[in-house]
LUMDOTI-927420 format. One record per residue (C-alpha): residue number from 1; residue in one letter; x, y, z. Coordinates in Angstrom, 3 decimals. Last residue first. Layout:
N
[site NUM, a, [X, Y, Z]],
...
***
This chain:
500
[site 500, x, [20.271, 29.191, 3.350]],
[site 499, x, [16.486, 28.744, 3.082]],
[site 498, x, [15.524, 31.712, 5.275]],
[site 497, x, [17.901, 33.975, 3.414]],
[site 496, x, [21.440, 34.845, 4.465]],
[site 495, x, [22.215, 38.584, 4.301]],
[site 494, x, [23.477, 39.746, 0.912]],
[site 493, x, [21.155, 42.730, 0.912]],
[site 492, x, [18.015, 43.484, -1.068]],
[site 491, x, [16.693, 47.033, -0.954]],
[site 490, x, [13.544, 47.335, 1.159]],
[site 489, x, [9.905, 46.542, 0.477]],
[site 488, x, [6.864, 46.347, 2.734]],
[site 487, x, [4.988, 43.322, 1.473]],
[site 486, x, [3.201, 42.778, 4.799]],
[site 485, x, [5.292, 39.739, 5.786]],
[site 484, x, [8.512, 41.458, 4.729]],
[site 483, x, [9.659, 41.882, 1.164]],
[site 482, x, [13.249, 42.175, -0.096]],
[site 481, x, [14.098, 44.055, -3.265]],
[site 480, x, [16.239, 43.691, -6.395]],
[site 479, x, [15.815, 46.083, -9.330]],
[site 478, x, [15.628, 49.158, -7.137]],
[site 477, x, [12.202, 50.469, -6.096]],
[site 476, x, [12.522, 53.182, -3.462]],
[site 475, x, [15.251, 54.920, -5.434]],
[site 474, x, [12.881, 55.192, -8.387]],
[site 473, x, [13.953, 55.370, -12.046]],
[site 472, x, [16.927, 52.981, -11.911]],
[site 471, x, [14.936, 49.778, -12.513]],
[site 470, x, [13.538, 51.459, -15.588]],
[site 469, x, [10.567, 53.689, -16.272]],
[site 468, x, [9.142, 54.303, -19.768]],
[site 467, x, [7.619, 57.762, -19.867]],
[site 466, x, [4.428, 59.144, -18.344]],
[site 465, x, [4.496, 56.685, -15.446]],
[site 464, x, [1.079, 55.998, -13.913]],
[site 463, x, [0.992, 52.255, -14.550]],
[site 462, x, [4.593, 51.799, -13.424]],
[site 461, x, [3.987, 53.615, -10.155]],
[site 460, x, [0.714, 51.734, -9.643]],
[site 459, x, [2.511, 48.371, -9.755]],
[site 458, x, [5.184, 49.689, -7.392]],
[site 457, x, [2.345, 50.844, -5.171]],
[site 456, x, [1.067, 47.285, -4.962]],
[site 455, x, [4.484, 46.072, -3.822]],
[site 454, x, [4.677, 48.784, -1.194]],
[site 453, x, [1.440, 47.394, 0.220]],
[site 452, x, [-2.006, 48.985, 0.114]],
[site 451, x, [-3.745, 45.569, 0.143]],
[site 450, x, [-1.222, 42.798, -0.482]],
[site 449, x, [-0.295, 42.766, -4.149]],
[site 448, x, [1.709, 39.548, -4.475]],
[site 447, x, [1.170, 37.835, -7.845]],
[site 446, x, [2.922, 34.714, -6.467]],
[site 445, x, [4.191, 35.550, -3.010]],
[site 444, x, [6.984, 37.961, -2.102]],
[site 443, x, [9.982, 36.471, -0.363]],
[site 442, x, [12.511, 38.175, -2.657]],
[site 441, x, [11.182, 40.748, -5.108]],
[site 440, x, [12.650, 41.083, -8.581]],
[site 439, x, [11.989, 44.049, -10.888]],
[site 438, x, [12.244, 43.863, -14.686]],
[site 437, x, [12.305, 46.933, -16.952]],
[site 436, x, [16.078, 47.204, -17.449]],
[site 435, x, [16.442, 43.448, -18.048]],
[site 434, x, [13.715, 43.223, -20.657]],
[site 433, x, [14.763, 40.021, -22.440]],
[site 432, x, [16.429, 38.661, -19.303]],
[site 431, x, [20.039, 37.501, -19.853]],
[site 430, x, [21.656, 40.184, -17.690]],
[site 429, x, [19.108, 39.573, -14.928]],
[site 428, x, [21.517, 37.526, -12.824]],
[site 427, x, [19.639, 36.193, -9.802]],
[site 426, x, [20.582, 34.223, -6.671]],
[site 425, x, [23.870, 35.913, -5.773]],
[site 424, x, [22.449, 37.477, -2.607]],
[site 423, x, [23.240, 40.995, -3.796]],
[site 422, x, [21.356, 40.395, -7.043]],
[site 421, x, [23.284, 40.567, -10.314]],
[site 420, x, [22.151, 43.093, -12.955]],
[site 419, x, [24.864, 45.597, -11.982]],
[site 418, x, [27.405, 42.853, -12.696]],
[site 417, x, [26.949, 43.352, -16.467]],
[site 416, x, [26.832, 40.199, -18.596]],
[site 415, x, [27.637, 36.682, -17.374]],
[site 414, x, [30.140, 36.565, -14.494]],
[site 413, x, [27.585, 35.386, -11.937]],
[site 412, x, [26.782, 32.413, -14.151]],
[site 411, x, [30.438, 31.373, -14.370]],
[site 410, x, [30.903, 31.804, -10.629]],
[site 409, x, [27.902, 29.544, -10.086]],
[site 408, x, [24.604, 31.060, -9.000]],
[site 407, x, [23.745, 30.728, -5.349]],
[site 406, x, [21.751, 28.185, -3.333]],
[site 405, x, [18.828, 28.094, -0.897]],
[site 404, x, [16.292, 27.910, -3.711]],
[site 403, x, [18.286, 26.897, -6.775]],
[site 402, x, [19.964, 29.679, -8.677]],
[site 401, x, [18.530, 31.900, -11.395]],
[site 400, x, [19.693, 33.255, -14.761]],
[site 399, x, [17.092, 35.638, -16.158]],
[site 398, x, [14.993, 34.465, -19.116]],
[site 397, x, [11.775, 36.402, -19.492]],
[site 396, x, [11.457, 37.288, -15.804]],
[site 395, x, [8.389, 35.081, -15.239]],
[site 394, x, [10.241, 32.197, -16.911]],
[site 393, x, [13.370, 32.318, -14.784]],
[site 392, x, [11.340, 33.046, -11.646]],
[site 391, x, [9.445, 29.765, -12.036]],
[site 390, x, [5.763, 29.626, -11.194]],
[site 389, x, [3.622, 28.710, -8.166]],
[site 388, x, [5.581, 29.146, -4.950]],
[site 387, x, [7.374, 32.246, -6.166]],
[site 386, x, [10.208, 30.455, -7.899]],
[site 385, x, [13.961, 29.851, -7.784]],
[site 384, x, [15.116, 26.458, -8.989]],
[site 383, x, [14.440, 23.152, -7.182]],
[site 382, x, [11.238, 22.703, -9.253]],
[site 381, x, [13.067, 22.534, -12.579]],
[site 380, x, [12.901, 18.730, -12.830]],
[site 379, x, [9.268, 18.277, -11.874]],
[site 378, x, [7.212, 17.323, -8.801]],
[site 377, x, [8.580, 19.506, -6.045]],
[site 376, x, [5.761, 22.091, -5.980]],
[site 375, x, [7.806, 25.307, -5.933]],
[site 374, x, [9.749, 26.759, -3.023]],
[site 373, x, [9.504, 30.517, -2.322]],
[site 372, x, [12.766, 32.404, -2.887]],
[site 371, x, [11.549, 34.475, -5.849]],
[site 370, x, [9.278, 37.128, -7.311]],
[site 369, x, [9.096, 38.452, -10.868]],
[site 368, x, [7.566, 41.822, -11.749]],
[site 367, x, [7.842, 43.082, -15.336]],
[site 366, x, [7.142, 46.619, -16.550]],
[site 365, x, [5.951, 48.037, -19.859]],
[site 364, x, [4.962, 51.482, -21.072]],
[site 363, x, [3.344, 51.332, -24.510]],
[site 362, x, [4.701, 53.981, -26.881]],
[site 361, x, [4.703, 52.191, -30.241]],
[site 360, x, [8.309, 51.163, -29.634]],
[site 359, x, [7.052, 49.496, -26.457]],
[site 358, x, [4.422, 47.576, -28.437]],
[site 357, x, [7.039, 46.578, -31.010]],
[site 356, x, [9.305, 45.280, -28.256]],
[site 355, x, [6.426, 43.325, -26.714]],
[site 354, x, [5.398, 41.505, -29.896]],
[site 353, x, [8.978, 40.966, -31.069]],
[site 352, x, [10.162, 39.539, -27.760]],
[site 351, x, [7.258, 37.103, -27.489]],
[site 350, x, [7.357, 35.864, -31.081]],
[site 349, x, [7.293, 32.066, -30.832]],
[site 348, x, [4.634, 32.241, -28.112]],
[site 347, x, [2.286, 34.286, -30.302]],
[site 346, x, [2.028, 32.979, -33.875]],
[site 345, x, [3.438, 29.466, -33.556]],
[site 344, x, [2.338, 28.684, -29.990]],
[site 343, x, [-1.029, 30.384, -30.384]],
[site 342, x, [-1.842, 28.709, -33.694]],
[site 341, x, [-0.563, 25.308, -32.605]],
[site 340, x, [-2.763, 25.583, -29.501]],
[site 339, x, [-5.939, 26.016, -31.496]],
[site 338, x, [-5.155, 23.262, -34.000]],
[site 337, x, [-4.129, 21.019, -31.117]],
[site 336, x, [-7.507, 21.371, -29.452]],
[site 335, x, [-9.323, 20.355, -32.608]],
[site 334, x, [-7.043, 17.372, -33.175]],
[site 333, x, [-7.446, 16.105, -29.606]],
[site 332, x, [-6.388, 12.612, -30.673]],
[site 331, x, [-4.644, 12.309, -34.055]],
[site 330, x, [-2.241, 9.725, -32.666]],
[site 329, x, [1.330, 9.519, -33.943]],
[site 328, x, [2.786, 10.393, -30.532]],
[site 327, x, [0.114, 12.201, -28.524]],
[site 326, x, [1.662, 12.999, -25.158]],
[site 325, x, [5.367, 12.749, -25.908]],
[site 324, x, [5.113, 14.129, -29.437]],
[site 323, x, [2.983, 17.028, -28.295]],
[site 322, x, [5.412, 17.791, -25.473]],
[site 321, x, [8.412, 17.621, -27.812]],
[site 320, x, [6.708, 20.104, -30.121]],
[site 319, x, [6.038, 22.500, -27.235]],
[site 318, x, [9.427, 22.362, -25.513]],
[site 317, x, [11.003, 25.426, -27.167]],
[site 316, x, [7.771, 27.318, -26.593]],
[site 315, x, [7.606, 26.843, -22.811]],
[site 314, x, [4.148, 25.372, -22.323]],
[site 313, x, [1.759, 28.232, -21.579]],
[site 312, x, [-0.394, 27.500, -24.627]],
[site 311, x, [-0.631, 23.807, -23.795]],
[site 310, x, [-2.182, 24.546, -20.408]],
[site 309, x, [-4.485, 27.109, -22.001]],
[site 308, x, [-5.900, 24.538, -24.409]],
[site 307, x, [-7.093, 22.253, -21.592]],
[site 306, x, [-7.328, 18.550, -22.478]],
[site 305, x, [-3.812, 17.756, -21.264]],
[site 304, x, [-4.725, 18.910, -17.764]],
[site 303, x, [-7.688, 16.589, -17.235]],
[site 302, x, [-7.756, 13.751, -19.795]],
[site 301, x, [-3.953, 13.844, -20.209]],
[site 300, x, [-2.798, 14.101, -16.585]],
[site 299, x, [-5.378, 11.827, -15.012]],
[site 298, x, [-5.839, 8.268, -16.268]],
[site 297, x, [-3.721, 8.261, -19.422]],
[site 296, x, [-0.831, 10.044, -17.742]],
[site 295, x, [-0.912, 8.268, -14.397]],
[site 294, x, [-1.609, 4.837, -15.903]],
[site 293, x, [1.142, 5.221, -18.494]],
[site 292, x, [3.674, 6.415, -15.917]],
[site 291, x, [3.141, 3.431, -13.636]],
[site 290, x, [6.745, 2.268, -13.428]],
[site 289, x, [8.247, 5.738, -13.749]],
[site 288, x, [5.903, 7.322, -11.232]],
[site 287, x, [6.553, 4.471, -8.749]],
[site 286, x, [10.305, 4.814, -9.038]],
[site 285, x, [10.032, 8.578, -8.628]],
[site 284, x, [7.776, 8.142, -5.582]],
[site 283, x, [10.199, 5.666, -3.993]],
[site 282, x, [13.153, 7.923, -4.703]],
[site 281, x, [11.288, 10.836, -3.134]],
[site 280, x, [10.516, 8.748, -0.057]],
[site 279, x, [14.196, 7.820, 0.259]],
[site 278, x, [15.245, 11.450, -0.035]],
[site 277, x, [12.775, 12.564, 2.617]],
[site 276, x, [14.031, 9.844, 4.957]],
[site 275, x, [17.693, 10.786, 4.521]],
[site 274, x, [18.238, 11.388, 8.227]],
[site 273, x, [18.890, 15.071, 7.539]],
[site 272, x, [15.558, 15.384, 5.720]],
[site 271, x, [13.593, 13.527, 8.384]],
[site 270, x, [15.105, 15.715, 11.117]],
[site 269, x, [14.389, 18.843, 9.125]],
[site 268, x, [10.821, 17.720, 8.446]],
[site 267, x, [10.161, 17.163, 12.161]],
[site 266, x, [11.685, 20.496, 13.127]],
[site 265, x, [9.779, 22.333, 10.393]],
[site 264, x, [6.460, 20.947, 11.560]],
[site 263, x, [4.950, 24.330, 12.448]],
[site 262, x, [6.030, 25.554, 9.005]],
[site 261, x, [3.548, 23.261, 7.236]],
[site 260, x, [3.328, 24.405, 3.593]],
[site 259, x, [6.719, 26.125, 3.451]],
[site 258, x, [8.405, 23.388, 5.443]],
[site 257, x, [6.946, 20.788, 3.074]],
[site 256, x, [8.151, 22.757, 0.051]],
[site 255, x, [11.640, 23.132, 1.471]],
[site 254, x, [11.924, 19.389, 2.103]],
[site 253, x, [10.471, 18.475, -1.296]],
[site 252, x, [12.885, 20.778, -3.121]],
[site 251, x, [15.897, 19.283, -1.354]],
[site 250, x, [14.617, 15.720, -1.850]],
[site 249, x, [13.817, 16.116, -5.552]],
[site 248, x, [10.642, 14.517, -6.895]],
[site 247, x, [10.879, 14.183, -10.671]],
[site 246, x, [8.252, 14.115, -13.361]],
[site 245, x, [9.936, 14.945, -16.633]],
[site 244, x, [7.408, 13.150, -18.829]],
[site 243, x, [7.297, 15.749, -21.574]],
[site 242, x, [3.928, 17.174, -20.558]],
[site 241, x, [5.018, 17.510, -16.915]],
[site 240, x, [8.159, 19.275, -18.072]],
[site 239, x, [6.609, 21.863, -20.339]],
[site 238, x, [3.722, 22.571, -17.980]],
[site 237, x, [6.000, 23.171, -14.996]],
[site 236, x, [8.597, 25.052, -17.040]],
[site 235, x, [6.278, 27.912, -17.889]],
[site 234, x, [5.751, 30.210, -20.852]],
[site 233, x, [7.272, 33.617, -21.596]],
[site 232, x, [4.015, 35.517, -21.179]],
[site 231, x, [3.061, 33.429, -18.132]],
[site 230, x, [3.016, 36.321, -15.677]],
[site 229, x, [4.162, 36.921, -12.127]],
[site 228, x, [2.953, 40.502, -12.685]],
[site 227, x, [3.314, 41.718, -16.265]],
[site 226, x, [2.529, 45.421, -15.912]],
[site 225, x, [1.153, 47.219, -18.971]],
[site 224, x, [0.881, 50.953, -19.527]],
[site 223, x, [-0.960, 53.083, -22.104]],
[site 222, x, [-2.703, 50.207, -23.856]],
[site 221, x, [-5.296, 50.961, -26.559]],
[site 220, x, [-2.746, 51.335, -29.361]],
[site 219, x, [-1.036, 48.076, -28.411]],
[site 218, x, [-2.099, 45.764, -31.226]],
[site 217, x, [-5.241, 43.679, -31.619]],
[site 216, x, [-3.922, 40.268, -32.705]],
[site 215, x, [-0.480, 40.137, -31.102]],
[site 214, x, [-1.312, 42.434, -28.205]],
[site 213, x, [-4.354, 40.320, -27.267]],
[site 212, x, [-2.253, 37.142, -27.382]],
[site 211, x, [0.241, 38.745, -25.005]],
[site 210, x, [-2.637, 39.696, -22.712]],
[site 209, x, [-4.003, 36.152, -22.706]],
[site 208, x, [-0.527, 34.716, -22.134]],
[site 207, x, [-0.035, 36.998, -19.143]],
[site 206, x, [-3.462, 36.423, -17.608]],
[site 205, x, [-2.229, 32.990, -16.555]],
[site 204, x, [-0.116, 34.772, -13.893]],
[site 203, x, [-1.357, 38.351, -13.467]],
[site 202, x, [-1.861, 40.899, -16.218]],
[site 201, x, [-2.071, 44.529, -15.131]],
[site 200, x, [-3.552, 46.970, -17.655]],
[site 199, x, [-3.827, 50.715, -18.056]],
[site 198, x, [-6.428, 51.882, -20.548]],
[site 197, x, [-6.361, 54.026, -23.687]],
[site 196, x, [-8.522, 56.226, -25.927]],
[site 195, x, [-10.671, 57.565, -23.144]],
[site 194, x, [-14.339, 58.571, -23.140]],
[site 193, x, [-14.930, 56.797, -19.829]],
[site 192, x, [-17.604, 54.359, -20.983]],
[site 191, x, [-16.120, 54.037, -24.470]],
[site 190, x, [-12.602, 53.251, -23.263]],
[site 189, x, [-13.874, 50.722, -20.730]],
[site 188, x, [-16.057, 49.012, -23.333]],
[site 187, x, [-13.209, 48.782, -25.831]],
[site 186, x, [-10.948, 47.237, -23.196]],
[site 185, x, [-13.678, 44.822, -22.108]],
[site 184, x, [-14.340, 43.682, -25.671]],
[site 183, x, [-10.616, 43.226, -26.265]],
[site 182, x, [-10.454, 41.024, -23.183]],
[site 181, x, [-13.216, 38.895, -24.682]],
[site 180, x, [-11.220, 38.448, -27.865]],
[site 179, x, [-8.162, 37.599, -25.772]],
[site 178, x, [-10.230, 34.913, -24.029]],
[site 177, x, [-11.051, 33.218, -27.319]],
[site 176, x, [-7.442, 33.614, -28.452]],
[site 175, x, [-6.309, 32.126, -25.136]],
[site 174, x, [-8.063, 28.826, -25.799]],
[site 173, x, [-9.965, 27.648, -22.742]],
[site 172, x, [-8.958, 26.445, -19.288]],
[site 171, x, [-8.926, 29.924, -17.702]],
[site 170, x, [-12.653, 30.428, -18.134]],
[site 169, x, [-12.616, 34.164, -17.601]],
[site 168, x, [-12.271, 36.957, -15.068]],
[site 167, x, [-11.248, 40.436, -16.160]],
[site 166, x, [-11.644, 42.861, -13.267]],
[site 165, x, [-12.393, 46.440, -14.286]],
[site 164, x, [-11.534, 49.590, -12.335]],
[site 163, x, [-12.630, 53.132, -13.247]],
[site 162, x, [-16.080, 53.000, -11.610]],
[site 161, x, [-14.476, 51.673, -8.441]],
[site 160, x, [-12.381, 54.818, -7.980]],
[site 159, x, [-8.743, 55.234, -9.005]],
[site 158, x, [-6.749, 54.913, -5.784]],
[site 157, x, [-9.181, 53.241, -3.409]],
[site 156, x, [-10.507, 51.020, -6.210]],
[site 155, x, [-6.951, 50.126, -7.201]],
[site 154, x, [-6.172, 48.969, -3.660]],
[site 153, x, [-9.199, 46.639, -3.661]],
[site 152, x, [-8.405, 45.388, -7.164]],
[site 151, x, [-4.822, 44.637, -6.126]],
[site 150, x, [-6.027, 42.830, -3.015]],
[site 149, x, [-8.398, 40.790, -5.173]],
[site 148, x, [-5.564, 39.915, -7.549]],
[site 147, x, [-3.150, 38.692, -4.850]],
[site 146, x, [-3.873, 40.005, -1.382]],
[site 145, x, [-6.365, 41.574, 1.012]],
[site 144, x, [-9.650, 41.633, -0.869]],
[site 143, x, [-12.515, 42.383, 1.524]],
[site 142, x, [-14.260, 44.935, -0.668]],
[site 141, x, [-13.059, 43.280, -3.886]],
[site 140, x, [-15.491, 40.845, -5.436]],
[site 139, x, [-18.444, 41.620, -3.148]],
[site 138, x, [-18.374, 45.174, -4.491]],
[site 137, x, [-19.626, 43.925, -7.882]],
[site 136, x, [-21.255, 46.804, -9.771]],
[site 135, x, [-18.581, 49.297, -8.712]],
[site 134, x, [-16.254, 46.726, -10.270]],
[site 133, x, [-16.698, 47.997, -13.812]],
[site 132, x, [-18.971, 45.829, -15.940]],
[site 131, x, [-18.112, 42.525, -17.656]],
[site 130, x, [-17.950, 40.303, -14.569]],
[site 129, x, [-17.153, 36.778, -15.670]],
[site 128, x, [-16.885, 33.490, -13.802]],
[site 127, x, [-15.629, 30.589, -15.847]],
[site 126, x, [-17.952, 28.008, -17.274]],
[site 125, x, [-19.146, 24.509, -16.405]],
[site 124, x, [-22.679, 23.498, -17.426]],
[site 123, x, [-21.424, 22.452, -20.847]],
[site 122, x, [-19.422, 19.610, -19.254]],
[site 121, x, [-16.515, 18.760, -21.551]],
[site 120, x, [-15.664, 22.460, -21.753]],
[site 119, x, [-14.185, 23.191, -25.166]],
[site 118, x, [-10.664, 22.171, -26.190]],
[site 117, x, [-11.778, 20.461, -29.374]],
[site 116, x, [-11.109, 17.003, -27.941]],
[site 115, x, [-13.234, 17.789, -24.899]],
[site 114, x, [-12.251, 19.771, -21.819]],
[site 113, x, [-11.768, 18.558, -18.260]],
[site 112, x, [-12.317, 20.572, -15.081]],
[site 111, x, [-15.778, 19.402, -13.991]],
[site 110, x, [-14.700, 16.359, -12.001]],
[site 109, x, [-11.074, 16.748, -10.975]],
[site 108, x, [-11.387, 14.656, -7.819]],
[site 107, x, [-12.769, 11.839, -9.969]],
[site 106, x, [-9.406, 11.579, -11.728]],
[site 105, x, [-7.691, 10.832, -8.409]],
[site 104, x, [-10.227, 8.073, -7.721]],
[site 103, x, [-9.557, 6.507, -11.111]],
[site 102, x, [-5.835, 6.747, -10.398]],
[site 101, x, [-6.398, 4.842, -7.150]],
[site 100, x, [-8.369, 2.094, -8.838]],
[site 99, x, [-5.872, 1.815, -11.704]],
[site 98, x, [-3.033, 1.552, -9.193]],
[site 97, x, [-4.701, -1.453, -7.583]],
[site 96, x, [-5.205, -3.107, -10.977]],
[site 95, x, [-1.561, -2.478, -11.770]],
[site 94, x, [-0.488, -3.993, -8.481]],
[site 93, x, [-2.223, -7.344, -8.746]],
[site 92, x, [-5.614, -8.784, -9.574]],
[site 91, x, [-7.186, -10.164, -6.419]],
[site 90, x, [-5.018, -8.907, -3.578]],
[site 89, x, [-4.121, -5.592, -5.225]],
[site 88, x, [-7.674, -5.098, -6.466]],
[site 87, x, [-9.018, -5.544, -2.943]],
[site 86, x, [-6.389, -3.123, -1.624]],
[site 85, x, [-7.202, -0.556, -4.277]],
[site 84, x, [-10.896, -0.803, -3.561]],
[site 83, x, [-10.175, -0.163, 0.101]],
[site 82, x, [-7.891, 2.718, -0.787]],
[site 81, x, [-10.683, 4.246, -2.858]],
[site 80, x, [-13.167, 3.860, -0.009]],
[site 79, x, [-10.773, 5.458, 2.441]],
[site 78, x, [-10.162, 8.351, 0.063]],
[site 77, x, [-13.880, 8.888, -0.392]],
[site 76, x, [-14.521, 8.781, 3.339]],
[site 75, x, [-11.631, 11.168, 4.002]],
[site 74, x, [-13.180, 13.584, 1.535]],
[site 73, x, [-12.047, 15.281, -1.639]],
[site 72, x, [-14.473, 16.743, -4.167]],
[site 71, x, [-14.556, 20.014, -2.254]],
[site 70, x, [-10.787, 20.251, -2.634]],
[site 69, x, [-11.036, 19.788, -6.393]],
[site 68, x, [-13.386, 22.726, -6.652]],
[site 67, x, [-15.951, 23.451, -9.335]],
[site 66, x, [-18.097, 25.983, -7.500]],
[site 65, x, [-21.878, 26.013, -7.381]],
[site 64, x, [-24.634, 27.910, -9.173]],
[site 63, x, [-28.100, 26.328, -9.028]],
[site 62, x, [-29.883, 29.666, -8.505]],
[site 61, x, [-28.338, 30.819, -11.759]],
[site 60, x, [-25.409, 33.126, -12.567]],
[site 59, x, [-22.930, 30.338, -13.238]],
[site 58, x, [-24.550, 26.954, -13.833]],
[site 57, x, [-21.523, 25.010, -12.550]],
[site 56, x, [-18.693, 27.370, -11.764]],
[site 55, x, [-15.000, 27.716, -12.466]],
[site 54, x, [-12.815, 30.384, -10.838]],
[site 53, x, [-12.977, 29.282, -7.209]],
[site 52, x, [-10.509, 26.432, -6.596]],
[site 51, x, [-8.203, 26.554, -9.607]],
[site 50, x, [-8.231, 30.293, -10.129]],
[site 49, x, [-5.839, 30.798, -13.035]],
[site 48, x, [-4.662, 34.371, -13.276]],
[site 47, x, [-6.462, 37.682, -13.162]],
[site 46, x, [-6.477, 40.379, -15.786]],
[site 45, x, [-6.737, 43.701, -13.959]],
[site 44, x, [-8.087, 46.508, -16.119]],
[site 43, x, [-7.511, 50.112, -15.081]],
[site 42, x, [-9.461, 52.934, -16.715]],
[site 41, x, [-7.331, 56.051, -17.208]],
[site 40, x, [-7.478, 58.355, -14.248]],
[site 39, x, [-9.509, 61.573, -13.892]],
[site 38, x, [-8.131, 62.477, -10.455]],
[site 37, x, [-5.863, 59.976, -8.722]],
[site 36, x, [-6.767, 59.094, -5.152]],
[site 35, x, [-4.108, 60.114, -2.600]],
[site 34, x, [-2.055, 57.080, -1.548]],
[site 33, x, [1.077, 58.833, -2.780]],
[site 32, x, [3.685, 56.621, -4.414]],
[site 31, x, [4.099, 57.611, -8.042]],
[site 30, x, [2.419, 60.973, -7.711]],
[site 29, x, [4.998, 61.995, -5.114]],
[site 28, x, [7.919, 61.521, -7.543]],
[site 27, x, [10.408, 59.257, -5.804]],
[site 26, x, [13.588, 59.947, -3.871]],
[site 25, x, [12.910, 57.582, -1.021]],
[site 24, x, [12.384, 57.504, 2.727]],
[site 23, x, [12.114, 53.952, 4.013]],
[site 22, x, [9.650, 51.047, 3.912]],
[site 21, x, [10.191, 48.359, 6.354]],
[site 20, x, [6.304, 41.972, 2.554]],
[site 19, x, [-2.313, 31.239, -4.369]],
[site 18, x, [-3.068, 29.082, -5.758]],
[site 17, x, [-0.642, 26.329, -5.134]],
[site 16, x, [-1.159, 24.426, -8.395]],
[site 15, x, [-1.941, 20.752, -7.940]],
[site 14, x, [0.905, 18.435, -8.842]],
[site 13, x, [1.487, 17.736, -5.165]],
[site 12, x, [-1.871, 15.987, -4.954]],
[site 11, x, [-0.968, 13.720, -7.847]],
[site 10, x, [2.325, 12.610, -6.336]],
[site 9, x, [0.850, 12.126, -2.870]],
[site 8, x, [-1.946, 9.957, -4.277]],
[site 7, x, [0.572, 8.010, -6.344]],
[site 6, x, [2.728, 7.472, -3.275]],
[site 5, x, [-0.156, 6.135, -1.211]],
[site 4, x, [-0.593, 3.263, -3.673]],
[site 3, x, [3.117, 2.575, -3.451]],
[site 2, x, [2.981, 2.363, 0.318]],
[site 1, x, [0.000, 0.000, 0.000]],
***
């Protein structure tokens, strides 16, 4: 039964984790003041994937309910599944037992899957959407304290609820479809406020949607754009899981467990030093390799592999390999693949060109990438720097990064200009596509944006800039910063981090 438990642990750890002292600074008052802005441009916040709240059955009706993997889980259900697995193990062998457990794991994701064309498999399931400005939906933001809702809440205080829009969508679906809907919101906001442009913040999964919008609709309507923990450059987690690179690393697993259950740090540390964590990881890796076909065909492909958006945030240089690994010579999911081929070949292959042309056209652009929070330790790149959900290397458009708790090698530190190297030796931004417009924040969560935090005011500073800012524009916001628990920011030092 240890092996049966391993597959449950493996699958659970694949779930996305969805979702901080200030000092005097030489900074233009308008860029940091909490005073509401008069006659602002409309602000549109494009949220990321919301795995536990964003999808609904019968949205907008009296029968509305949330599609939530955690709600589908119960101790009774797990016990029943383990019982079936044990019976199958005794009567039919290990593969039959694994099949029972994988079937149970798949049932937890009821409602998430798409069909072979990349449309919702269950027509009752859609994403939430709120097409009007947020003054019509105060329940969405009035208590928001962090991440996208905290950003909306802060933006309402600064710009007025009638000037703030919150773009929610069915995050599973093709990004071109969602980009078309984003265009409708942008046009609506401009018309309602008699403006020719909006300011836009794209968070996490919202990055690929915004990039797709820029490719097909241009940048004329965008005054400023902040890519906040975004997927514009793709992700390693999707690329590696869809190319079979499942790997549980002991160092990454230890840090992840401490992050999730800090009260048990002493227990985890003892287990890690005794080699227990490493032995468990080896057991899980051995299990995943032996029963790879069951795991992929039973859960990963029919759930995650059926979602167009997952394929469209696969790191572009891994996309063809991922298709070959998952589909081989099969023509399965032909409709879905036609959609994702279009986005990968026309958008993901041209990230630098799309954004550089938008900036040349006058669009102000800033990138925020956080680090030093362990990632889910289920794939090869998981030991590297991340913000708990996505990889810092990808969010920053290609910076060199160390492992969590480690430093870059001497060779990596020597690449490019030393002014782009973080004081702690964890980041070298010299290789990032937009190195002068990319800020890094240590110990800040994915998307960040605690209510009225320094981090949120950095976002507003970029949005309100009249000319393109760089990491040297504001003394308060250097390229590398440290966050405390409330997202108050200070310049990064070379002091040991919590994972050193």
